[in-house]
Every structure is written in C-alpha cells, then in structure tokens.
C-alpha positions as CSV (number, residue, x, y, z in Angstrom):
1,M,75.9,88.9,93.8
2,K,75.9,85.2,92.9
3,V,79.3,84.0,91.8
4,I,80.5,80.5,90.7
5,I,84.2,79.8,91.1
6,A,85.6,76.9,89.1
7,G,88.7,75.6,90.8
8,A,89.2,75.3,94.5
9,G,93.0,75.5,94.6
10,Q,94.9,78.4,96.2
11,V,93.7,81.0,93.7
12,G,90.1,79.9,93.8
13,W,90.1,79.5,97.5
14,Q,91.5,83.0,98.1
15,I,88.9,84.6,95.7
16,A,86.2,82.6,97.5
17,R,87.5,83.9,100.8
18,H,87.3,87.5,99.7
19,L,83.9,87.4,98.0
20,S,82.2,85.3,100.6
21,G,83.5,87.6,103.3
22,E,81.7,90.4,101.5
23,R,78.4,88.6,101.8
24,N,78.2,87.4,98.2
25,D,76.5,84.1,97.3
26,V,79.6,82.0,96.3
27,T,79.6,78.4,95.0
28,V,83.0,76.6,94.5
29,V,83.3,73.8,91.9
30,D,86.2,71.4,91.7
31,S,86.7,67.8,90.7
32,N,88.8,67.2,93.9
33,R,86.4,66.5,96.7
34,D,89.1,67.3,99.4
35,L,89.5,70.8,98.0
36,V,85.8,71.4,97.9
37,N,85.5,70.2,101.5
38,R,88.3,72.5,102.6
39,A,86.5,75.4,101.0
40,T,83.1,74.6,102.6
41,D,84.6,73.8,106.0
42,S,86.6,77.0,106.3
43,L,84.5,79.5,104.3
44,D,80.8,80.5,104.0
45,V,80.4,79.0,100.6
46,Q,78.6,76.2,98.9
47,G,80.6,73.4,97.2
48,I,80.0,71.2,94.2
49,T,82.2,68.2,93.4
50,G,82.6,67.7,89.6
51,F,84.0,69.0,86.4
52,A,83.1,72.7,86.0
53,S,82.9,72.3,82.2
54,Y,80.0,69.9,82.5
55,P,76.6,71.5,82.0
56,D,74.9,69.4,84.7
57,V,77.6,70.4,87.2
58,L,77.2,74.1,86.4
59,E,73.4,73.7,86.7
60,R,73.8,72.2,90.2
61,A,76.1,75.1,91.0
62,G,73.3,77.5,90.1
63,A,74.5,78.9,86.8
64,E,71.0,79.6,85.6
65,D,70.8,82.8,87.8
66,A,74.6,83.4,88.4
67,D,75.9,86.9,87.9
68,M,79.5,85.8,87.3
69,L,81.7,82.9,86.6
70,I,85.4,82.8,87.5
71,A,87.3,80.0,85.9
72,A,90.5,79.4,87.8
73,T,91.3,75.7,87.4
74,S,94.8,74.5,86.6
75,S,93.7,73.7,83.0
76,D,93.4,76.4,80.3
77,E,91.2,74.2,78.2
78,V,88.8,73.5,81.1
79,N,88.6,77.2,81.9
80,M,87.8,78.1,78.3
81,V,85.2,75.4,77.9
82,T,83.6,76.3,81.2
83,C,83.2,79.9,80.1
84,Q,81.8,78.7,76.7
85,V,79.2,76.5,78.5
86,A,78.3,79.2,81.0
87,H,77.7,81.6,78.0
88,S,75.9,79.3,75.6
89,V,73.8,77.2,77.9
90,F,73.2,79.5,80.9
91,T,73.9,83.0,79.5
92,V,76.0,84.0,82.6
93,P,76.6,87.8,82.1
94,R,80.2,88.0,83.2
95,K,83.0,85.4,82.7
96,I,86.7,85.6,83.8
97,A,89.2,83.0,82.9
98,R,92.8,82.3,84.0
99,L,94.9,81.3,80.9
100,R,98.6,80.4,80.9
101,A,99.4,79.1,77.4
102,Q,101.0,81.9,75.3
103,S,99.4,80.5,72.2
104,Y,95.9,81.2,73.5
105,L,96.9,84.6,74.9
106,S,98.4,85.6,71.6
107,A,95.4,84.5,69.6
108,L,93.0,86.4,72.0
109,R,95.1,89.5,71.9
110,A,95.2,89.3,68.1
111,D,91.4,88.9,68.1
112,L,91.6,85.7,66.2
113,Y,88.6,84.4,68.1
114,R,85.2,86.1,67.5
115,R,83.6,87.3,70.6
116,D,80.6,85.0,70.2
117,H,82.9,82.0,69.6
118,M,85.1,82.6,72.7
119,P,82.9,84.4,75.2
120,I,85.5,85.4,77.8
121,D,85.1,88.9,79.2
122,V,88.4,89.1,81.0
123,V,91.5,87.0,80.5
124,I,94.0,86.8,83.4
125,S,97.5,85.7,82.5
126,P,99.5,84.6,85.7
127,E,102.8,84.9,83.8
128,R,102.1,88.4,82.6
129,E,101.0,89.5,86.1
130,V,104.1,87.9,87.6
131,A,106.4,89.6,85.0
132,E,104.8,93.0,85.8
133,A,105.3,92.3,89.6
134,A,108.9,91.4,89.0
135,L,109.5,94.7,87.1
136,R,108.0,96.6,90.0
137,R,110.3,94.8,92.4
138,L,113.3,95.7,90.2
139,R,112.2,99.4,90.2
140,A,112.1,99.4,94.0
141,P,114.9,97.0,94.9
142,E,114.9,97.9,98.6
143,S,111.3,96.8,99.1
144,F,110.0,93.3,99.6
145,D,106.6,94.2,98.1
146,T,105.4,97.0,95.9
147,E,102.3,98.0,93.9
148,E,101.3,101.1,91.9
149,F,98.1,103.1,92.5
150,M,96.5,106.3,91.2
151,E,97.8,105.8,87.6
152,G,101.3,105.4,88.9
153,R,101.4,108.6,91.0
154,A,101.3,106.6,94.3
155,R,103.2,103.5,95.4
156,L,102.8,100.9,98.1
157,I,106.1,99.6,99.3
158,G,107.0,97.0,101.9
159,L,110.2,97.6,103.9
160,A,112.0,95.3,106.4
161,L,113.4,97.6,109.1
162,D,117.0,96.9,110.2
163,A,118.7,97.8,113.5
164,D,120.4,100.8,111.8
165,C,117.0,102.4,110.7
166,P,117.2,106.0,111.9
167,V,113.5,106.3,112.8
168,L,113.2,103.4,115.2
169,D,111.5,103.9,118.6
170,T,109.8,107.1,117.2
171,P,106.0,107.5,117.4
172,L,104.5,107.7,114.0
173,R,102.8,111.0,114.7
174,Q,106.3,112.5,115.4
175,L,107.5,111.2,112.0
176,S,104.8,113.3,110.4
177,E,106.2,116.3,112.2
178,L,109.8,115.6,111.5
179,F,109.2,115.1,107.8
180,S,106.3,117.4,107.2
181,T,106.8,117.6,103.4
182,L,107.1,113.8,102.9
183,R,104.0,112.4,101.2
184,A,104.1,109.0,102.8
185,V,102.0,107.1,105.4
186,V,102.8,103.9,107.2
187,V,99.6,101.9,106.7
188,G,100.5,98.4,107.9
189,V,103.0,96.8,110.4
190,R,104.0,93.2,111.1
191,R,106.0,92.5,114.1
192,P,108.5,89.5,114.0
193,R,106.3,86.4,114.2
194,G,103.2,88.6,114.6
195,R,100.1,89.5,112.8
196,L,99.7,92.4,110.4
197,F,97.9,95.4,111.9
198,A,97.0,99.0,111.0
199,P,99.1,101.2,113.3
200,E,97.9,104.0,115.6
201,P,99.6,107.5,115.6
202,G,101.3,106.6,118.9
203,D,102.8,103.3,117.7
204,Q,106.5,103.0,117.3
205,L,108.6,101.0,114.9
206,Y,111.2,98.5,115.9
207,A,114.0,96.5,114.3
208,G,112.7,93.5,112.6
209,D,109.3,95.0,111.7
210,M,108.0,94.6,108.2
211,I,106.1,97.7,107.3
212,Y,103.9,98.8,104.4
213,V,104.2,102.4,103.3
214,M,102.0,104.3,100.9
215,C,104.0,107.2,99.3
216,H,103.9,109.6,96.4
217,E,105.9,108.3,93.4
218,D,108.2,111.3,93.5
219,D,109.0,110.6,97.2
220,L,109.8,106.9,96.6
221,V,113.6,107.3,97.0
222,R,113.4,109.7,99.9
223,T,110.9,107.4,101.7
224,Q,113.2,104.5,101.5
225,E,116.2,106.5,102.7
226,I,114.3,107.8,105.7
227,F,113.6,104.2,106.7
228,G,117.3,103.3,106.4
229,K,117.4,102.0,102.8
230,K,120.2,103.0,100.5
231,V,118.8,103.1,97.0
232,R,121.0,102.0,94.1
233,R,120.3,102.3,90.5
234,Q,119.8,98.9,88.8
235,E,122.2,98.5,85.9
236,R,123.0,94.8,85.7
237,V,120.3,92.1,86.3
238,V,120.7,88.3,86.1
239,L,117.5,86.3,85.5
240,I,117.5,82.7,86.7
241,G,114.8,81.1,84.5
242,G,114.1,81.8,80.8
243,G,110.5,80.6,80.6
244,N,107.5,82.7,80.0
245,V,108.1,84.9,83.0
246,G,111.8,85.4,82.5
247,L,111.3,86.1,78.8
248,A,108.6,88.7,79.5
249,V,110.8,90.5,82.1
250,A,113.8,90.5,79.7
251,R,111.7,91.9,76.9
252,A,110.4,94.7,79.2
253,L,114.0,95.5,80.3
254,E,115.1,95.8,76.7
255,A,112.2,98.2,76.0
256,A,112.7,100.2,79.2
257,P,114.2,103.8,78.8
258,E,116.8,102.9,81.4
259,R,119.8,101.1,80.0
260,I,119.7,97.8,82.0
261,R,122.0,95.0,81.0
262,A,120.3,91.6,81.5
263,K,121.5,88.0,81.4
264,I,119.4,84.9,81.5
265,V,120.4,81.5,82.8
266,E,118.1,78.8,81.6
267,K,118.5,75.0,82.2
268,N,116.2,73.8,79.4
269,R,118.0,74.0,76.0
270,T,114.7,74.5,74.1
271,C,113.6,77.4,76.3
272,A,117.1,78.9,76.2
273,E,117.2,78.8,72.4
274,R,113.7,80.3,72.2
275,A,114.8,83.2,74.5
276,A,118.0,83.8,72.6
277,E,116.0,84.1,69.3
278,A,113.4,86.4,70.9
279,L,115.8,88.8,72.6
280,E,118.2,91.3,71.0
281,R,120.5,92.6,73.7
282,T,120.0,90.1,76.4
283,I,122.7,87.4,76.8
284,V,121.3,83.9,77.3
285,L,123.4,81.2,79.0
286,Q,122.2,77.6,78.9
287,G,122.8,75.7,82.1
288,D,121.8,75.1,85.8
289,G,121.2,78.3,87.7
290,L,122.7,76.6,90.8
291,D,126.0,76.0,89.0
292,M,128.6,78.3,90.5
293,E,130.8,78.2,87.4
294,L,127.9,79.4,85.2
295,L,126.9,82.1,87.8
296,R,130.5,83.3,87.6
297,E,130.3,83.4,83.8
298,A,127.2,85.5,84.2
299,N,129.2,87.9,86.4
300,I,126.8,87.4,89.3
301,D,129.3,89.2,91.7
302,R,128.8,92.4,89.7
303,A,125.0,92.1,89.3
304,D,122.8,94.7,91.1
305,A,120.0,92.2,91.3
306,V,119.2,88.5,90.6
307,L,115.6,87.6,89.8
308,C,114.9,83.8,90.2
309,V,111.8,82.9,88.3
310,T,112.0,79.1,87.5
311,D,108.9,77.0,88.1
312,D,110.4,75.4,91.3
313,D,110.2,77.4,94.6
314,K,113.2,75.6,96.2
315,T,115.4,76.2,93.1
316,N,114.5,79.8,93.2
317,M,115.3,80.2,96.9
318,L,118.6,78.3,96.6
319,A,119.6,80.2,93.5
320,A,118.8,83.5,95.3
321,V,121.0,82.4,98.3
322,R,123.8,81.3,96.1
323,A,123.7,84.6,94.1
324,K,123.8,86.6,97.3
325,T,126.7,84.7,98.8
326,S,128.6,85.2,95.5
327,G,128.3,89.0,95.8
328,C,125.0,89.9,94.1
329,T,123.5,93.0,95.8
330,K,119.8,92.1,95.8
331,S,117.9,88.8,95.4
332,I,114.3,88.3,94.4
333,A,112.7,84.9,94.3
334,L,109.4,83.6,92.8
335,I,107.7,81.7,95.6
336,N,104.4,79.9,95.1
337,D,104.1,78.2,98.5
338,P,103.4,80.9,101.2
339,T,104.7,78.6,104.0
340,L,108.2,79.1,102.6
341,V,108.0,82.9,102.9
342,P,109.2,82.9,106.6
343,L,112.4,81.4,105.4
344,M,113.3,84.6,103.5
345,G,114.8,86.3,106.5
346,P,117.1,83.4,107.7
347,L,118.2,82.8,104.0
348,N,118.9,86.5,103.5
349,I,116.5,86.7,100.4
350,D,115.5,90.4,99.9
351,A,112.1,90.1,98.2
352,F,109.7,87.6,96.8
353,I,106.9,87.4,94.3
354,N,103.8,85.4,95.0
355,P,102.1,84.4,91.7
356,R,98.9,83.5,93.4
357,Q,98.7,86.8,95.2
358,T,99.2,88.8,92.0
359,T,96.6,86.7,90.2
360,V,94.1,87.1,93.0
361,S,94.6,90.8,93.0
362,S,94.2,91.0,89.3
363,I,90.9,89.1,89.4
364,L,89.6,91.2,92.2
365,R,90.3,94.3,90.3
366,H,88.0,93.1,87.6
367,V,85.3,91.8,90.0
368,R,85.1,95.2,91.7
369,H,84.7,97.4,88.7
370,G,83.3,100.8,88.2
371,R,84.3,103.3,90.9
372,V,87.0,100.9,92.2
373,R,90.2,101.6,90.3
374,N,92.5,99.1,91.9
375,V,92.6,96.3,94.5
376,Y,95.8,94.8,95.9
377,S,95.9,91.8,98.2
378,V,98.5,92.2,101.0
379,G,100.3,89.4,102.7
380,D,98.6,86.0,102.7
381,A,95.2,87.8,101.9
382,E,95.4,89.4,105.3
383,A,94.6,92.9,104.0
384,E,93.7,94.8,100.9
385,I,94.5,98.2,99.5
386,I,91.4,99.5,97.8
387,E,91.6,102.5,95.5
388,A,88.2,104.0,94.6
389,V,86.5,107.2,93.5
390,V,84.4,108.8,96.2
391,L,80.7,109.1,95.2
392,S,78.4,111.9,96.2
393,T,76.4,109.4,98.3
394,S,79.4,108.1,100.2
395,P,79.6,108.8,103.9
396,L,83.2,110.2,103.2
397,A,82.0,112.9,100.8
398,G,82.3,116.4,102.3
399,K,83.8,115.3,105.6
400,R,87.1,115.7,107.3
401,L,89.0,112.4,107.7
402,A,89.0,112.9,111.5
403,D,85.2,112.9,111.4
404,V,84.8,109.7,109.5
405,G,84.2,106.6,111.5
406,F,86.9,104.3,110.0
407,P,87.2,100.9,111.6
408,E,90.3,100.2,113.6
409,G,91.9,98.1,111.0
410,A,91.6,100.6,108.2
411,L,93.8,103.6,107.2
412,V,93.7,106.1,104.3
413,G,97.2,105.9,102.7
414,A,96.8,108.5,99.9
415,I,94.3,110.9,98.3
416,R,94.2,112.2,94.8
417,K,92.1,115.3,94.6
418,K,89.8,115.5,91.6
419,G,91.9,116.8,88.7
420,G,94.9,117.3,91.0
421,D,97.9,115.5,92.4
422,V,98.3,113.0,95.2
423,I,98.5,114.3,98.7
424,R,99.3,112.9,102.1
425,P,96.0,112.5,104.1
426,T,95.7,114.2,107.5
427,G,92.9,114.5,110.0
428,S,91.9,117.9,108.6
429,T,91.8,116.8,105.0
430,V,88.3,117.1,103.5
431,I,87.2,114.4,101.1
432,S,85.2,115.7,98.1
433,E,83.1,113.9,95.5
434,G,85.3,112.7,92.7
435,D,88.4,112.4,94.8
436,S,90.3,109.1,94.7
437,V,91.3,107.4,97.9
438,A,93.6,104.5,98.6
439,I,92.6,102.7,101.8
440,F,94.5,100.0,103.6
441,A,92.0,97.6,105.3
442,L,92.5,94.3,107.2
443,S,90.4,91.5,105.5
444,E,87.8,91.6,108.3
445,E,87.3,95.3,107.8
446,V,86.9,95.3,104.0
447,P,83.1,95.1,104.0
448,E,82.9,98.2,106.2
449,V,85.3,100.1,104.0
450,E,83.3,99.2,101.0
451,R,80.2,100.5,102.7
452,L,82.0,103.8,103.3
453,L,83.0,103.9,99.7
454,Q,79.5,102.9,98.6
455,V,81.1,100.1,96.5
456,Q,78.7,97.6,95.0
457,V,80.1,94.4,93.4
458,D,77.8,94.2,90.4
459,F,77.8,94.6,86.7
460,F,74.5,96.3,85.8
C-alpha cells in the first residue's frame, strides 16, 4: 500500500515506523528538513521537504497513485486543507486527519460540513483519545498502562511488581497451574533498565519487573491481587488541569454510573470559568496546581487519585509528586516526552498517559481495518497488541496453538470463541474460523503475525 504521511513529528514518525516496517511504500512530508532527514535516515521511507497542503508538494510525494493520506501535522488547518487537496486534486481514496480544536470537532460531529466539502474519512482527536485513556487508568488504578479489547471483555494491564508480590521467583507455567481458573496471561515483561520481551513458560518474575498481562474483564481485580496489588474503589478524584482533556474526563466522571466526586484545579481563569459553566457536580478551583494551600483546599490528602493533565510535562510530574507526598493514594501524569518516563519510578508516580502513543494506536486501528478489530501500541512503539478475527485462509484456522509456528516475540493473550466468551489460551486450544484473537507481538515480529492472521492493509 502507498501511504503519504503529512507531518514528521513524533506521531508521524511512529506511524511511518510501523507502516514502513510492514513493507508499505511510505512517503513522509514535512516543512522541517531536519525532521524529514531524521525519518529518511532511520526508517525505510521516502522524504519530501515542503508544505503538505501545497499541490505540487503532494504531487512530488506521489499523491496521484497514493492509497491513503494521514495528515498529522501540528496544525489543524494544514491537516484539513491537505485532505481537501488530496481529495479534490488527486482523488486519494482514504484520508485520516488529526484535529485538536473543539470547534472543528463539534462541527464535524454535528455534520455541519457536507462530505464533499470536507472530505476527511477519519478524524482523530488527541484530546478525546487522552481523556478515554485517562478514564481507563482511573478504572484500573493499580496499573501503569491499560487498554480494552474484545468489546470490553478483555483487558491489557501493565503492573509494576514490588518486593512483596506473592508470585515472585515462580515460573510462569507454575502460575497457570496454581491459578487454573484465572483467565490471565503474562504477555510482556520488562526488566529494570532492560528491553521489553515476550516471556517463555519457564521464565520467572522478579521485583522491579514491569509486566503486561492480558486478562478477562471479570478477573481484573483478582489478577491485580495475585500480583500483589490492593485494589481500592475510586471515590474522590482531583484533576490538575481543566483544559480540553480535564474537562472531558470530568464530564465522563459525572456521567459514570459510579458516584465519583471530582475536583478540578485550573490555573487559567478563562479555562476555569468555562469548566465551571460546563460541569454540574464537579467543583472547580482556580489557581496553580503546585500551590500546597490550594491542594489542601481540594482535600488532596483524602483523594483516591490525582490526574495531572496540564499541557506541560514537568508541571504534571511535579504536581503528581506533590499530591503523593500530601497523602493522595495514586498519581497519574500526562507525559508527552517519552524520555521522562524513566523518572516515574524515582519520583513515585504510579502511572502515565502518553498522548502520542494513544493517537498512534488510534490511527493504526483505522489503517488496519476489516478483520483487525483493535491495535494498541505498547511502550515506546516496542510492541503491539493486535486483535483480529481469524479467517478461513489463516494458518491459525483449525490448528492447536501448540502446532502454530509463532515467532519468539509473539504470544496469544486472549481468545474469544465465535459467539462465545473470552477464554485463556493454552497449547491445546484449537483456533476456529471466526474466533477473535489478541496477540502480543514485538515490533519486529508484527509482519509475521499479520501473515498468520492473513491481515492485509488495504481498503478495497
């Protein structure tokens, strides 16, 4: 498939990395020559320096026979115009745009633009994606990462193992015997200062490991308890930051069936007033989220969780640290810069949200459509969880898992039988046509996993 990616920043680069690694013909366009050079030097892609909204630039990028355009520049207007030019001048079949401004998103949701006037097939809203990721973190407060699969019946959770974890130094195959009814599989492990890997049955877990577990939604609490996590119900939440993300999270908390009391601390008076007008039960405090007096006014010492979602990484991390030292049980910080993530442990920050990761995962879900139901990028694009329906032509169909030649860096985390419930996979499990599988795969193994699933990235 021939793909043009407008924007070579972190999101564009990560998407280019994924798609080029799957042997697609990828061209990256950006007005910043350094970003284009970085992409062409490190990835198997072509690069064009220029404004993606210019017809001559898109022509040089090969838009005349492109299958897809992904507009992921930092400007909403450039992304929209690029999609318009790609449609009107080059008739590119599929166009995906990242849009941030709520005014554009509201108009598109209200269908105020006619399809032929604003030809964008898929709109990705980073703020909406981040808000949903934040809500998932709040629902699984003991995890540092989480994502839903199989229509919410399966869940990926990331857990940091402490020294008091009861299953340390135990081979994973023995865990399956000890907890035979537990529908959970450890699919990924990262040692301290080590690389992410897919574990073997004989591997053991150690204190300091960060693990990824795929489990049945009904076994979520039990899974966390087995790995030494005490799950508390979230009743009081403090949000540091009342911008688009904080406001979206507060609205969702007000609409949730659980009675969760939320408070927002927002520094900007205009944003604070807007949040106060838009919310019914949420208390909004105007002031600096690093101000101890204000945090005490928000009763941070009695909060079950603090969610720091300002537009500044360092503010989020410092606010999370200050909240924890003041008595808050759990801290979650929005972190754009992945190089800051290793500081989470020393700073005692429990979980983080990476907006770029959530945006990349959302875009990839729309790129791999059809039989692929979900794609989630793990870590710094080190691995993926791919959920797909097994086709009759797939090498998986009709075989026991033990007889399938999975690459070393891939593990099946969950299986949903056609018309049935989610089960824990074992070597004797037979995969049938129509079953859904969720597979953890290191980035270098993704093409082989897609071959096994008979996944084709196209739109025709």
